[in-house]
N, C-alpha and C positions, 0 to 999 in steps of 0.2 A: 288299487287304482284310485280309490276315493281319497286315500291318504296323500297321494301324489298331487291330486287336483287341489287339495286343501293347502298344500305347501306353496302352490303358485297363486292361488286366489286370495288367500288370507293376507299376504303382504300387500297386494293391490288395494284391498279394503282399508288397511291401516294407512297406506299412503294417501288415500282419498280423504280419510278423516283428518289428516295432518295438514291439509292445504289451508292456507291462510283465509280468513274471512274477508268479505268485501270491505274495502276501506271507505270511509266517508269523512267529509270535512268541508272546509270552505277556503276559497282563495280570495285574497283582498288585492284588488288592482286599483292603483291610484292613477288618476288622469287629471290634467289641468281642466279647470272649470272657470267660467266667467262669473264673477260676482260683481253686480252693479254697485256703484258707490252709494254709501248710505246718505240719505238726505240730511241736510244740516238743520240746526235749530237756531233761530234768531230771537234775540231778547226783545220782548215787547212790554215788560213791566216787572216789578219786583215779584219774584217767585213764579213767573210764568214765561214760557218761551213758545214760539210757534214753529211748526215744521215749514221750512223755507221752500217756496216754489212748489207747493203741493196743490192738487186740484181742488181740495176742500179745506176749510179752516180746521186745522188740527193743532191743538195746544198741548204742551207738556208741563205738568205741574203735579206736585205731591206724588211723584213716582208713577204717574199714569199718563196716558194719552187721552185727551178730551176732544171729542168730535162734535162739531156744531152742524146739524143737518136738519133743515126744514123747521127751525125753531125749537128743536129738541136736542138735548145733550146726551152723548153716549160716552162710555168709558172703556178703555182697553189697556191691558197690561203691556201690549206690544204694538208697535206701529204696523197697521194693516192686519192686526189680530182680531179675534172675536170681540164684538162690541156688545156692551150691556147698556140699556137705556137707564138713565139716572135722572132723578128730580133735583138733586143738589150737587153743586160743583164747588170746588175750592173757592174761597173768597177772592183770591188773586184772579181767577178765571172769570168769576161772576162780575168783577168790576170792569171788564173789557167792554168798551162801547162799540156796538156794531160788530160782533165777532165774525159775521159773514164777510166782512171786508178784508179779512186776512187770507182768503184763498189766493194762491199764487203770490204770496207775500215775498218781497225781495228786500232783504235787509242785511245787516252784518251777521252772516251765518257762520257757524262753526260745526264741526262734525259731532255726531251723537257720541256721547261718552258713556261709560258705565255709570249707572245712577247710584250715587252714594246713599246710604241709609240716613235719613234725616232731612233737613231742609235743603231744597235745591235753589241755587242762586244763579242769576245770569251774570255775564261777564262785567256788566256795569256795576253791579252790587259788589263784586269782588274787588274791582278797581277802587271803589269808594272806601273800602276797609283798609287799603294799603297805606 
């Protein structure tokens, strides 16, 4: 009798051991998202541009964004990114008279472009070289 029970119970145990393991993974779902337009940069002098129509004076020179806030300068690698207080700014930025006046600056603006390695020039400088 015990041998007959083993004939029926043993296959059930083997089938239980052969069941597939639980699957895991991830599903990627893409959905449309609103991306606000990037602010433009406006030429204000050789080697320096200002973020057009921004609430505070933010300049772009030497591949960094330079913030003027309460008489102090801050630097950031990205617009709206983490700011680091600095004591020295690029010469082109230091030559600006009254940097606070550039808040909400409206000028000939163009879209932010990938920053080339090396010297950054405004559209007027490029036109002079042609």
